[in-house]
Every structure is written in C-alpha cells, then in structure tokens.
C-alpha positions in Angstrom: 19.6 8.7 -181.5 17.9 9.2 -178.1 15.0 6.9 -179.3 17.6 4.3 -180.3 19.2 4.4 -176.9 15.8 3.8 -175.2 14.7 1.1 -177.6 18.0 -0.7 -177.0 17.4 -0.6 -173.3 13.8 -1.8 -173.6 14.8 -4.6 -176.0 16.0 -6.6 -173.0 14.1 -5.1 -170.1 15.0 -7.8 -167.6 18.7 -7.4 -168.2 18.5 -3.6 -168.0 16.6 -3.9 -164.8 19.1 -6.3 -163.3 21.9 -3.9 -164.3 20.2 -0.9 -162.8 19.6 -2.9 -159.6 23.2 -4.0 -159.5 24.4 -0.4 -159.6 21.7 0.6 -157.1 23.0 -1.8 -154.6 26.5 -0.5 -155.0 25.2 3.1 -154.5 23.1 2.0 -151.5 26.2 0.5 -149.9 28.2 3.6 -150.4 25.6 6.1 -149.2 24.4 3.9 -146.4 27.8 3.0 -145.0 29.2 6.5 -145.2 26.0 7.9 -143.8 25.8 5.4 -141.0 29.4 6.1 -139.9 29.1 9.9 -140.1 25.5 9.9 -138.7 26.4 7.8 -135.7 29.4 10.0 -134.8 27.6 13.3 -135.4 24.5 12.1 -133.4 26.7 11.3 -130.4 28.6 14.6 -130.7 25.2 16.4 -130.9 23.9 14.7 -127.8 27.2 15.4 -126.0 26.8 19.0 -126.8 23.2 19.2 -125.7 23.9 19.3 -121.9 23.7 23.0 -121.2 27.5 23.5 -121.1 29.6 25.6 -123.4 32.9 24.1 -122.4 34.1 20.6 -121.7 37.2 20.1 -119.6 38.9 16.7 -120.0 42.3 15.3 -118.9 45.2 16.1 -121.2 45.8 13.4 -123.8 42.3 12.1 -123.7 41.6 10.2 -126.9 38.6 8.9 -128.9 35.0 9.4 -128.1 33.5 9.9 -124.7 33.6 6.8 -122.4 36.8 5.3 -123.9 39.2 6.8 -121.3 39.9 6.1 -117.6 38.8 8.6 -115.0 41.8 10.9 -114.5 40.4 14.2 -113.1 39.9 14.8 -109.4 36.4 15.7 -108.3 37.7 18.8 -106.7 38.5 20.2 -110.1 34.8 21.1 -110.6 34.9 23.4 -107.6 38.2 25.0 -108.7 36.6 25.7 -112.2 33.4 27.1 -110.6 35.5 29.7 -108.8 36.9 31.1 -112.0 35.5 34.5 -113.1 33.1 34.0 -116.0 32.1 30.4 -115.0 28.5 30.2 -113.9 28.6 26.5 -113.0 30.9 23.5 -113.3 29.7 19.9 -112.9 31.8 16.8 -112.9 30.6 13.7 -114.5 31.9 10.2 -115.3 31.3 8.5 -118.7 32.0 4.9 -119.3 31.2 2.4 -122.2 29.9 -0.9 -121.0 29.3 -4.2 -122.9 25.7 -4.4 -124.2 24.6 -7.5 -126.2 21.4 -5.7 -127.3 23.3 -2.7 -128.6 24.0 -2.3 -132.3 27.6 -1.5 -131.6 28.1 -4.0 -128.8 28.7 -1.1 -126.4 26.6 1.3 -124.5 27.7 4.7 -123.2 26.4 5.6 -119.7 26.8 8.8 -117.7 27.6 8.9 -114.0 26.1 12.1 -112.5 25.1 13.7 -109.3 21.5 14.1 -110.3 20.6 17.5 -108.8 23.8 19.2 -110.0 23.6 17.8 -113.5 19.8 18.5 -113.8 20.4 22.2 -112.8 23.1 22.6 -115.4 21.5 20.7 -118.3 17.8 21.5 -117.7 17.0 17.8 -117.4 13.5 17.1 -116.2 12.0 13.8 -115.1 9.0 13.0 -117.3 7.9 9.7 -115.7 9.0 8.0 -112.5 11.7 9.5 -110.3 15.4 10.2 -110.1 17.7 7.3 -109.2 18.8 7.1 -105.5 22.4 7.5 -104.4 24.5 4.3 -104.7 21.4 2.3 -105.9 21.3 0.0 -108.9 18.9 2.3 -110.7 19.0 4.3 -114.0 17.0 7.0 -115.8 16.8 7.0 -119.6 15.7 9.5 -122.2 12.2 9.3 -123.6 13.4 8.9 -127.2 15.5 5.8 -126.4 12.6 4.5 -124.2 10.2 4.6 -127.2 12.6 3.0 -129.7 13.4 0.2 -127.2 9.8 -0.1 -126.0 10.9 0.1 -122.4 8.8 1.1 -119.4 9.6 2.3 -115.8 10.3 -0.9 -113.8 12.1 -2.7 -116.6 15.7 -3.7 -116.1 19.0 -3.1 -118.0 22.1 -5.3 -117.7 25.0 -3.1 -116.7 28.3 -4.2 -115.2 27.0 -7.8 -115.3 24.0 -7.1 -113.1 20.5 -5.7 -113.5 19.7 -2.1 -113.0 16.1 -1.0 -112.6 14.7 1.8 -114.8 13.1 4.2 -112.3 12.5 7.2 -114.5 12.6 8.8 -118.0 13.9 12.3 -118.8 14.0 15.1 -121.4 15.7 16.6 -123.2 18.1 14.0 -124.6 21.7 15.0 -123.8 24.9 13.1 -123.2 24.5 9.3 -122.8 21.0 7.9 -123.0 21.4 6.0 -119.8 22.4 7.8 -116.5 23.3 6.3 -113.1 24.7 7.6 -109.9 28.2 8.9 -110.2 29.4 7.5 -106.9 28.2 4.1 -107.9 30.0 4.3 -111.2 33.2 5.4 -109.5 32.9 2.5 -107.0 32.3 0.0 -109.9 35.4 1.2 -111.8 37.6 1.6 -108.7 37.9 5.3 -109.4 36.6 6.8 -106.2 37.1 10.6 -106.2 37.8 10.6 -109.9 35.8 11.9 -112.9 36.2 11.9 -116.7 34.8 15.4 -117.6 33.8 18.7 -116.1 30.9 20.5 -117.8 31.4 24.3 -117.6 28.5 26.8 -118.1 29.6 30.3 -119.0 28.2 33.3 -117.2 25.7 35.3 -119.4 27.4 38.2 -121.0 30.8 36.5 -121.2 32.1 34.9 -124.4 33.1 31.3 -124.6 36.4 32.2 -126.2 37.4 34.6 -123.4 36.5 32.2 -120.6 38.1 29.3 -122.5 41.3 31.3 -122.7 41.3 31.9 -119.0 40.7 28.3 -118.3 43.5 27.3 -120.6 45.9 29.6 -118.8 44.8 28.5 -115.3 44.6 24.8 -116.0 47.3 24.1 -118.7 47.4 20.4 -117.9 43.8 19.8 -119.1 42.0 19.9 -122.4 39.6 22.9 -122.8 37.1 22.0 -125.5 34.4 24.3 -126.8 31.1 22.4 -127.1 30.6 23.7 -130.6 33.9 22.0 -131.6 32.9 18.6 -130.4 31.5 17.4 -133.7 34.6 18.4 -135.6 36.8 16.8 -133.0 34.8 13.6 -133.1 35.0 13.4 -136.9 38.7 14.1 -136.9 39.3 11.4 -134.2 38.7 8.6 -136.6 41.3 8.9 -139.5 41.2 5.1 -140.0 37.4 5.3 -140.6 37.9 7.9 -143.3 40.5 5.7 -145.1 38.1 2.7 -144.9 35.2 4.8 -146.3 37.4 6.0 -149.2 38.5 2.5 -150.0 34.9 1.3 -149.8 33.7 3.9 -152.2 36.5 2.9 -154.7 35.6 -0.7 -154.5 31.9 0.0 -155.0 32.8 2.2 -158.1 34.9 -0.7 -159.6 32.0 -3.1 -159.1 29.6 -0.7 -160.7 32.0 -0.3 -163.7 32.2 -4.1 -164.0 28.4 -4.4 -164.0 28.2 -1.8 -166.8 31.1 -3.5 -168.7 29.5 -6.9 -168.6 26.0 -5.5 -169.6 27.3 -3.4 -172.5 29.7 -6.0 -173.8 26.8 -8.5 -173.9 24.7 -5.9 -175.6 27.3 -5.2 -178.3 27.7 -9.0 -178.9 24.0 -9.5 -179.3 23.6 -6.5 -181.6 26.5 -7.2 -183.9 24.2 -7.7 -186.9 22.2 -4.6 -185.9 25.4 -2.6 -185.7 26.4 -3.8 -189.2 23.0 -2.7 -190.6 23.4 0.8 -189.0 26.9 1.1 -190.5 25.6 0.0 -194.0 23.0 2.7 -193.7 25.7 5.3 -193.2 25.9 5.7 -189.4 29.5 6.6 -188.5 31.6 4.7 -186.1 31.6 7.7 -183.7 27.8 7.8 -183.5 27.6 4.1 -182.9 30.2 4.4 -180.0 28.3 7.4 -178.7 25.0 5.5 -178.7 26.6 2.6 -176.6 28.2 5.1 -174.2 24.9 7.0 -173.8 23.1 3.8 -172.9 25.8 2.9 -170.4 25.5 6.4 -168.8 21.7 6.2 -168.7 21.8 2.8 -167.0 24.3 4.2 -164.5 22.1 7.3 -163.9 19.1 5.2 -163.2 21.1 2.9 -160.9 22.3 5.9 -158.9 18.7 7.3 -158.6 17.5 3.8 -157.5 20.3 3.6 -154.9 19.4 6.9 -153.4 15.8 5.9 -153.2 16.7 2.6 -151.6 18.9 4.4 -149.0 16.0 6.8 -148.1 13.6 3.9 -147.6 16.1 1.9 -145.6 16.9 4.9 -143.4 13.2 5.6 -142.8 12.7 2.0 -141.8 15.8 1.9 -139.6 14.5 4.8 -137.5 11.6 2.7 -136.3 13.7 -0.2 -134.9 17.0 1.3 -133.8 18.6 4.5 -132.6 21.1 4.5 -135.4 21.3 7.6 -137.5 22.1 7.6 -141.2 23.2 10.9 -142.6 22.5 11.5 -146.2 24.9 14.2 -147.1 24.6 16.3 -150.3 28.4 16.0 -150.6 28.3 12.2 -150.6 25.4 12.3 -153.1 27.5 14.5 -155.4 30.5 12.2 -155.0 28.3 9.2 -155.8 27.0 10.8 -159.0 30.5 11.6 -160.2 31.9 8.2 -159.3 28.9 6.3 -160.6 28.8 8.2 -164.0 32.5 7.9 -164.3 32.3 4.2 -163.6 29.5 3.9 -166.2 31.6 5.7 -168.8 34.6 3.6 -168.1 32.5 0.4 -168.2 30.9 1.3 -171.5 34.2 2.5 -173.1 35.5 -0.8 -174.3 32.1 -2.1 -175.6 31.6 1.2 -177.4 35.1 1.1 -179.0 34.5 -2.6 -180.0 31.2 -1.7 -181.6 32.8 1.2 -183.5 35.6 -1.0 -184.9 33.2 -3.7 -186.2 33.5 -4.3 -190.0 30.1 -3.7 -191.6 30.3 -6.8 -193.9 31.4 -9.1 -191.1 28.8 -7.7 -188.8 26.0 -8.3 -191.4 27.1 -11.9 -191.8 27.2 -12.5 -188.0 24.8 -15.1 -186.7 
C-alpha cells in the first residue's frame, strides 16, 4: 500500500509539488509570524535585562513596553533607593520611543542616561569614539546595531526631528541600542527633573527577593520588578497579540486543509477508473479510503517540513539585513505539526470517503 501511495503522488509530480508548496507557505506564515512577534518581544526584554541591574523601579500603573509611558518618577528617587540597605547602586534613566522611518516598526527606543553613572552600573565600555557630551545632539550606539546598519562614527541619526551625530560605539548591548544625554531628553520632552525608571543593583551577598521586599515596603507607590521577570511581564503585556496569533494559526490551518481537500478531490476524480479496478481486484473500501488519507497526510507532512526549512532560511537571511529576531520555538513547531496533520486529515477525509463509496461497475465505465 505504501508503494501505491508514493506512485500516486509521483503520477502528477507538478500538482504534488504545488500542494506541498502551498502547505509550506502556510506553515512558514505561522512559524515566522509567531516567531517574529515572540522573538522581538523577548529580544527587547533580554536587552532590557542586560544592564547590570537586578531590580527595575517604575512608576505605579506603568503599562506596555519600555518607552511607552511618560516620565513620572523624580530624579531624587535614585538617591533615596541608593540609601536603602542592600542596594549597591541606583541609577535613574529615561526611556522614550521616537518616530523612525528607517526602523522596521516605525519606532526607535532610546535611552537617556548620565553616562558615567550608567556605565559604572552596566559595565558599558566605549569601543570606538567617545561618550556623548552633556546637552549635546550626540548619541552612542551598540556595536551590533552599528554593523547591521552599516554605520560609522560621524554619521547622523534623525531623532526628535533633528540630526544627532554618532560619536561612539559601545559594548555590551543592553537597554536601548541608542543612548543620549538624559538632561537633553528631559528638556526635549518637557520632563525636567523626571525619569522613567531607576535601575537598582543589589549588594553582593544579599538576595534580590529580600531587597525587593524591602523596596516594596519602603516605596509602595512604585512598581518593583525583578529583572528576571521582565521577559514574562513583556509577553503577558500583549494579550491582544496572543489572540491575533491564535486566530492566524487557525486561518492558516483552514487554508492548508482546503489545499489538501482540493488536491485529493481532484486526485480521486482523476483516478475514478483506477479505483474501480482496485475494487474489482478485491481491495476493500476501507483500504482505498486509507490509501487516500495516507497520501493526504504525507503531502501535509512534506509541506510542514518544507515550511520549517523555509522559515530557517528566511530567518538566517533576515539576520543579515535587520535587527529583527525570529524565535523558532519547539512548542510552536509541535503545534504546527499537530495542526498541519489534522488539517491534512480533515482535508483528505471527504475525498477518501467519496473514493470508498464509488461503485466498482460505474467506476470502471468512467471516462
């Protein structure tokens, strides 16, 4: 029976190939869209956490990702936090999202920092050039972003509707990829004396949970967020995104099922006489239905494999031209396999039943 399934597929190789490609595109859309959404969020959360701080302090009620809220914390809060037992350092920063025509999302997150304070906390080192000067239209960028954007020291970036000069590059990547003077950002936003976040470094030998509990008690009006929880909070902050992705997966599964349905229905119609011959030779209706179903499942399986391969290739190519991250999750792959094979089984069900119900005499006389 296996040889019959393969011979049926190879009988019309072009149609089989088109069917496999159709399913592959559906799988590509599922894995790539889900991976791009999750990868972008996780990548930003990872960079936010790579700043040398174990605790983030934000204003109570802050929503969404970094850069989406107004500056609501007083600069003086950093000094108050630094005085708490168990806190080694506390540095206030500002984060703001600005319009960026050359960005994939249309927005660019930038950090406003006091360079020396931030560098001491995060371990930031200038690799090329120099730090920006206070209140000057100057920026420093991380080396990874520099390479992907093919930028050099001396180039300019358009921020706040004017040009800022790139005066240095830094490592390691942490927080926003672009950093400017905090005072300049505050002035630009009309938020003098205000910041969006305080980065807190815990004294060696003290636990994050203990210090976090103290800060929660001492500063009840603020959000005390452990750095290790950022990724989970970012992912949970987009419930509408999860709904969209689930709907998208469902639509792609329906399309894949329709591709299989059309392919197998055409196959059964073309092989009506062949099915009549098999019945006249003693093949049961159940075996005929099973043969059609096996073919549908095999096409679905090949389509899923093809979609995964296309996703890996596209992801590899994307890394050369953008900073976008595509996460290929084993969980998503497993879901795609289940959904894809289920769609193939559903799509092949009606053609299989139709083939099984064919009358042998009528099938033999079919032209």
